[in-house]
C-alpha positions as CSV (number, residue, x, y, z in Angstrom):
1,M,151.2,107.2,30.5
2,R,149.8,105.1,27.9
3,R,152.1,102.2,28.9
4,A,151.2,102.7,32.5
5,A,147.4,102.6,31.8
6,L,147.8,99.3,29.7
7,L,149.9,97.8,32.4
8,S,147.3,98.7,35.1
9,F,144.6,97.3,32.9
10,W,146.3,93.9,32.5
11,A,147.5,93.9,36.1
12,A,143.9,94.3,37.3
13,G,143.0,91.2,35.1
14,A,145.7,89.1,36.4
15,L,144.7,90.0,40.0
16,T,141.0,89.3,39.5
17,A,142.0,86.0,37.8
18,G,143.5,85.0,41.0
19,L,140.3,85.8,42.7
20,L,138.3,83.4,40.6
21,A,140.0,80.5,42.4
22,T,138.5,81.8,45.8
23,R,134.9,81.2,46.4
24,S,133.0,84.1,48.0
25,A,131.7,83.3,51.5
26,H,128.6,85.4,50.8
27,A,127.7,83.6,47.6
28,A,128.8,80.0,48.2
29,C,126.6,77.5,46.7
30,D,125.9,75.4,49.6
31,T,122.2,76.2,50.5
32,P,119.6,73.6,50.5
33,S,117.8,75.5,47.7
34,G,120.3,74.2,45.2
35,P,123.2,75.7,43.1
36,C,123.3,79.2,42.2
37,A,123.9,80.9,38.9
38,G,123.3,84.4,37.5
39,A,120.5,84.7,35.1
40,E,121.4,88.2,33.8
41,P,123.5,87.6,30.8
42,L,123.1,91.3,29.4
43,W,125.6,93.6,31.2
44,I,124.2,97.3,30.5
45,T,127.5,99.4,30.0
46,P,127.9,102.6,32.0
47,A,130.2,104.0,29.4
48,G,127.6,103.9,26.6
49,Q,125.9,107.1,25.1
50,R,124.2,105.6,22.0
51,F,124.4,101.9,22.6
52,V,123.2,100.0,25.5
53,M,125.6,96.9,25.5
54,L,128.6,98.5,23.7
55,S,130.9,101.3,25.2
56,D,131.2,104.5,23.9
57,A,134.9,105.4,22.9
58,A,135.0,109.0,24.5
59,A,136.3,109.3,27.9
60,T,134.8,111.2,30.7
61,P,136.4,114.7,31.2
62,E,139.0,114.8,34.5
63,L,137.2,115.1,37.7
64,R,133.8,115.0,36.0
65,L,131.0,112.6,37.3
66,A,128.4,111.2,34.8
67,A,125.2,109.2,35.8
68,S,122.7,107.2,33.9
69,A,119.8,105.0,34.5
70,S,118.5,102.1,32.3
71,F,115.4,99.9,32.6
72,G,115.0,96.5,31.1
73,F,112.5,93.6,30.8
74,R,113.4,90.0,30.6
75,W,111.0,87.3,29.4
76,R,111.7,83.9,30.7
77,P,115.4,84.4,31.3
78,A,115.9,81.2,33.3
79,V,113.9,78.1,32.3
80,L,114.9,74.5,33.3
81,N,113.6,71.2,31.7
82,V,113.3,68.6,34.3
83,P,112.0,65.1,34.0
84,G,108.4,64.7,33.9
85,P,105.5,62.3,33.1
86,S,106.0,62.8,29.3
87,S,109.2,62.0,27.4
88,Q,109.8,65.6,26.8
89,G,109.8,66.4,30.6
90,R,108.5,69.6,31.9
91,D,109.7,73.2,31.9
92,V,110.0,75.0,35.1
93,N,110.2,78.8,34.9
94,L,112.8,79.6,37.5
95,I,112.1,83.3,36.4
96,A,109.2,83.8,34.2
97,H,109.7,87.5,33.7
98,A,111.6,90.4,35.4
99,T,111.8,94.1,35.2
100,D,115.3,95.6,36.2
101,V,116.9,99.0,36.7
102,S,120.7,99.6,36.2
103,L,122.3,102.8,37.7
104,G,125.6,103.5,36.0
105,F,128.3,106.0,37.2
106,R,131.4,107.2,35.3
107,F,134.2,109.3,36.9
108,G,137.1,110.8,34.8
109,I,140.6,110.5,36.2
110,G,142.5,112.2,33.5
111,R,144.7,111.0,30.7
112,R,141.7,109.4,28.8
113,M,141.0,107.2,31.8
114,E,137.9,106.7,33.9
115,L,136.4,104.5,36.7
116,T,132.9,103.0,36.3
117,L,130.3,101.5,38.7
118,V,127.1,99.8,37.9
119,L,124.4,99.0,40.5
120,P,121.7,96.8,39.0
121,A,118.6,95.6,41.0
122,G,115.4,93.8,40.2
123,L,112.3,95.9,40.5
124,Y,109.7,93.1,40.1
125,Q,110.1,89.4,39.0
126,R,107.9,86.4,39.1
127,G,108.8,82.7,38.9
128,A,109.0,79.4,40.7
129,G,112.7,79.8,41.8
130,I,115.2,76.9,42.4
131,K,112.9,75.3,44.9
132,G,110.3,75.0,42.2
133,V,112.5,72.2,40.6
134,T,112.0,69.9,43.6
135,Y,108.9,71.1,45.4
136,Q,105.5,71.5,43.6
137,S,104.2,73.9,46.3
138,A,107.4,75.8,47.1
139,P,107.1,79.7,47.7
140,P,107.6,81.8,44.4
141,I,110.8,83.6,43.8
142,A,111.4,87.0,45.7
143,A,109.6,89.9,44.0
144,Q,112.5,92.2,44.5
145,S,116.3,91.5,44.4
146,L,119.7,93.0,44.5
147,H,122.0,92.0,41.6
148,D,125.9,91.8,41.7
149,P,127.5,95.2,41.4
150,R,130.3,95.9,39.0
151,L,133.4,98.1,39.4
152,G,135.2,99.0,36.1
153,F,138.1,100.9,34.5
154,G,138.3,102.3,31.1
155,H,141.0,103.8,28.9
156,V,140.4,105.5,25.5
157,L,143.3,104.6,23.2
158,P,144.8,107.1,20.6
159,T,144.0,106.1,16.8
160,L,145.5,107.5,13.7
161,L,142.1,107.5,11.8
162,P,139.9,110.4,12.7
163,W,136.5,108.3,12.2
164,L,137.7,105.4,14.4
165,S,138.1,105.3,18.2
166,S,138.9,102.5,20.7
167,R,138.7,101.9,24.3
168,L,140.0,99.2,26.6
169,R,137.7,98.1,29.5
170,F,137.8,96.1,32.5
171,E,135.0,95.1,34.9
172,L,134.8,93.2,38.1
173,E,131.5,91.7,39.1
174,L,131.3,91.3,42.9
175,P,129.3,88.2,44.1
176,L,126.9,90.1,46.5
177,G,123.6,89.5,44.7
178,S,120.9,87.2,45.7
179,E,121.4,83.6,45.2
180,A,117.7,82.5,45.7
181,A,116.7,85.0,43.1
182,L,119.3,83.9,40.6
183,T,120.9,87.4,40.5
184,G,124.1,86.5,42.1
185,E,127.3,84.7,40.9
186,H,129.1,82.2,43.2
187,S,132.5,83.9,42.5
188,F,134.2,86.9,41.2
189,V,133.7,87.6,37.5
190,S,136.3,89.6,35.6
191,S,135.6,90.9,32.1
192,P,138.4,92.6,30.1
193,S,137.3,93.8,26.6
194,L,138.2,96.1,23.6
195,A,135.5,98.3,22.1
196,L,135.8,100.0,18.7
197,V,133.4,102.6,17.3
198,A,133.4,104.1,13.8
199,R,131.5,107.2,12.9
200,T,130.9,109.2,9.8
201,G,128.3,111.8,9.5
202,G,125.2,110.6,11.3
203,L,125.9,106.9,10.7
204,F,128.0,104.9,13.5
205,A,128.9,101.4,14.1
206,G,130.5,99.6,17.0
207,A,131.9,96.2,18.1
208,E,133.2,94.9,21.2
209,L,135.3,91.8,21.9
210,G,135.9,90.4,25.4
211,A,135.5,87.6,27.8
212,R,133.8,86.9,31.3
213,L,136.1,84.8,33.3
214,R,134.3,83.1,36.2
215,Q,134.8,79.9,38.3
216,A,132.9,77.2,36.7
217,S,129.8,75.5,38.6
218,D,127.1,72.7,37.7
219,F,123.7,74.0,37.6
220,Y,121.3,71.0,37.5
221,G,123.5,69.2,35.0
222,S,124.5,72.3,33.0
223,R,128.1,73.5,33.4
224,V,128.2,77.4,33.7
225,G,131.8,78.7,33.3
226,S,133.9,81.4,31.3
227,Q,132.3,82.9,28.3
228,A,133.4,84.8,25.2
229,L,131.8,88.1,24.5
230,V,131.1,89.4,21.0
231,A,128.7,92.5,20.7
232,L,127.9,94.4,17.4
233,G,125.9,97.5,16.9
234,I,125.0,100.1,14.1
235,G,122.8,103.1,14.2
236,Y,122.0,106.5,12.8
237,E,121.8,109.8,14.9
238,L,119.3,112.5,13.7
239,A,120.4,116.1,14.0
240,R,116.9,117.6,14.8
241,P,115.4,116.2,17.1
242,R,118.5,114.7,18.9
243,L,117.5,111.1,18.6
244,A,119.5,108.0,17.7
245,L,118.1,104.9,16.2
246,T,120.3,101.6,17.0
247,V,120.4,97.9,16.6
248,E,122.6,95.7,18.7
249,A,123.3,92.1,19.1
């Protein structure tokens, strides 16, 4: 069963790699407002209990559903420097600030495997938007927006060390978000990764290595394409009260 899970993991990666060559009709960057690019680099994991970015290495029990809600605040996540009267140009706050919510769901399918779903959305955001680059009196960016949802698969790997656990993850981002609000990609994005978590007593640490594979696009002279992913975290869990203090990067 372990071999079948690994084969399904890499088969999903190969399948979505082919999807990257096909542009989404919904999120094609051919609007007069200009090119599109997602301004949400932080993917909150649905499989995290102590960390926000890193996955937990424990699987959801079979036929059990777990849900979570996470809130975040982004300060100037999309700033573009354009030519201006001075030699330094001028900065355009495409998104000045944004408050987001992410709903995460995990469903155990047995054999240390689970399916995940993330539904992110923008509760409130302000900024000039893409049109603010070429128009000084353009309307501001939409206050609320839908982000790209993400489907995922996780498989907890057996380890020989009792204090170490690991998990294979795969997520597929669907280009269904709002282009004008800079919350939607112009192609499918696949993200395979490997998460490691070590724990001794109340002290725990984690690391996740992976990639985000997307079709490259030009965003006002900057090329946005595939990215490598490296996430690290460390924390300490108190027994009473049940509280964990963590640091992530």
